[in-house]
C-alpha positions as CSV (number, residue, x, y, z in Angstrom):
1,M,-10.5,-13.0,0.6
2,T,-12.8,-10.2,-0.8
3,V,-11.6,-6.7,-0.2
4,A,-13.9,-3.7,-0.2
5,D,-13.5,-1.1,-2.9
6,D,-12.3,1.6,-0.5
7,T,-9.8,-0.7,1.2
8,I,-6.0,-0.5,0.6
9,E,-4.5,-4.0,0.3
10,I,-0.8,-4.7,1.0
11,A,0.1,-8.2,-0.3
12,R,2.8,-10.5,-1.5
13,R,1.9,-11.5,-5.0
14,P,2.5,-15.0,-6.6
15,G,5.8,-13.7,-8.2
16,G,7.1,-12.7,-4.7
17,E,6.8,-9.0,-5.1
18,V,5.1,-6.9,-2.4
19,D,2.7,-4.3,-3.8
20,V,-0.3,-2.1,-2.9
21,A,-3.7,-2.2,-4.5
22,G,-6.7,0.1,-3.8
23,P,-7.6,3.8,-3.8
24,L,-4.5,5.9,-3.0
25,D,-4.6,9.6,-2.4
26,D,-1.5,11.8,-2.0
27,L,-1.3,11.2,1.8
28,A,-1.5,7.4,1.4
29,V,1.3,7.5,-1.3
30,A,3.4,9.7,0.9
31,L,3.1,7.2,3.9
32,L,3.9,4.3,1.6
33,K,6.9,6.1,0.3
34,R,8.0,6.7,3.9
35,A,7.8,3.0,4.5
36,G,10.1,2.3,1.5
37,F,7.6,1.7,-1.3
38,L,8.4,2.9,-4.8
39,T,5.9,4.4,-7.3
40,E,5.9,3.4,-10.9
41,P,3.5,5.1,-13.5
42,T,1.5,2.6,-15.5
43,L,-1.2,2.8,-18.2
44,R,-3.8,2.0,-15.5
45,G,-2.5,4.5,-12.9
46,L,0.2,4.1,-10.3
47,W,2.0,0.9,-9.3
48,V,3.2,1.1,-5.7
49,R,5.6,-1.7,-4.7
50,L,8.6,-2.5,-2.6
51,P,12.0,-2.8,-4.2
52,F,12.7,-6.3,-5.5
53,D,15.2,-8.7,-3.8
54,M,15.6,-6.9,-0.5
55,G,14.9,-10.0,1.6
56,R,11.7,-11.4,2.9
57,S,12.1,-10.2,6.5
58,W,12.9,-6.6,5.2
59,E,9.8,-6.7,3.0
60,N,7.6,-8.1,5.9
61,E,8.8,-5.3,8.2
62,R,8.2,-2.6,5.6
63,G,4.7,-4.0,4.7
64,R,3.7,-4.1,8.4
65,W,5.1,-0.6,9.0
66,A,3.2,0.8,6.0
67,A,-0.1,-0.9,7.3
68,E,0.4,0.6,10.8
69,M,0.9,4.1,9.4
70,L,-2.1,3.9,7.0
71,G,-4.2,2.5,9.8
72,A,-3.1,5.3,12.2
73,A,-4.2,7.8,9.4
74,R,-7.6,6.1,9.4
75,Y,-7.3,4.3,6.0
76,P,-9.0,0.9,5.9
77,V,-6.1,-1.5,5.3
78,V,-5.8,-5.2,4.7
79,L,-2.3,-6.8,5.3
80,D,-1.6,-10.1,3.6
81,D,-1.0,-13.0,6.1
82,S,2.4,-13.6,4.5
83,L,3.6,-10.2,5.8
84,R,2.6,-10.8,9.4
85,P,5.1,-11.8,12.1
86,T,5.4,-15.6,12.5
87,S,7.1,-15.8,15.9
88,A,6.7,-14.2,19.2
89,H,10.2,-12.8,19.1
90,S,9.6,-10.6,16.0
91,P,11.6,-7.3,16.3
92,R,8.4,-5.3,15.9
93,T,6.4,-7.2,18.6
94,R,5.0,-4.8,21.1
95,A,6.1,-5.1,24.7
96,P,3.4,-5.8,27.3
97,A,1.9,-2.7,28.9
98,L,3.7,-1.4,32.0
99,R,1.8,-1.3,35.3
100,A,2.1,1.4,37.9
101,A,4.3,0.7,40.9
102,P,2.4,-0.3,44.0
103,P,2.1,2.5,46.5
104,R,4.7,2.6,49.3
105,H,3.6,2.0,52.9
106,R,4.7,4.7,55.4
């Protein structure tokens, strides 16, 4: 998959770690930290990743949460397929929309 230069990508890498690539400003970093991501300074900039060995389901939930928050803040985000829910009974699956009650007859 090709990702545009202005897109933030949240992905599980071949080593199993979940990290973030793309342009990150202060707000994006703050949202990622809120979702549980850590920041590590490197020679090339900032490495933003989830803690290691927290469990695949925890990592999936945090990755999806971060993508939702970034998307709500209007950042273009790509979420790796390995971080998406695999069953209909995922704890973060949205409930169907409620309908208004039918009017009562008098």
